[in-house]
Structure formats: structure tokens, C-alpha cells
Residue, then its C-alpha position, 0 to 999 in steps of 0.5 A: m499500499l502506497t502511503e504518504k510517508t512511503f512516496l515521501s522516503p524516496v524523495f527525501v533520500a535523493l534530497a540528502a543525497l543531493c545535499w550531501g554531495l553540493a556540500g563535499g563539492i562546495g567543501g573541495v572549492l574552499t579548501r582548494e582556495g585556501w581554506a583548512s581542511l578542520v575549519v570547512s569540517f566544522y562549517r559543515g557540521a554545523i550547518g548539519l547540526l543547525l538544520i537537524l535541530v531546526t528539523v527536530t522544533a518544528l517537527s515537535v510544533y507542527s505534529n503530535v509526536r514528542p522527541g522520546y515518545r514511545h507509541r503504546a501498542a494496542 
């Protein structure tokens, strides 16, 4: 059965792959321009953490699902 969740899963995987590739390409350009690899890695990690925090906050505000919530089996 095709549901909204099963339809969106491959879309999110493709979007994550696109972002991963773009971040790697931009990181390569910045390294070539003289940025230290550690600095590039730090900024990639910081931006990723920020996006994760925004996503978790949005999910907890706009849905009934809370982080750490365990659904009871019927």
C-alpha cells in the first residue's frame, strides 16, 4: 500500500544525497581556495547540526509526535 510516508521517503533520501554532494563540492572548492580542512569540516558539521535542530523543533511543534515518545501497542 502506497502511503504518503512511503512516497516521501525516497524523495528525502534523494534530497539528502543532493545536499551531501553539494556540501562535498563546496568543501572541495573552499579547500582549494586555501581554507583548512578542519575549518571546512567544522562549518559543515555546524550547519548540519543547525538543520537537525530546526527539523526536530519543527516536528515537535507541528505534529503530535514528541522526541522520545513511545507509542503504546494496542
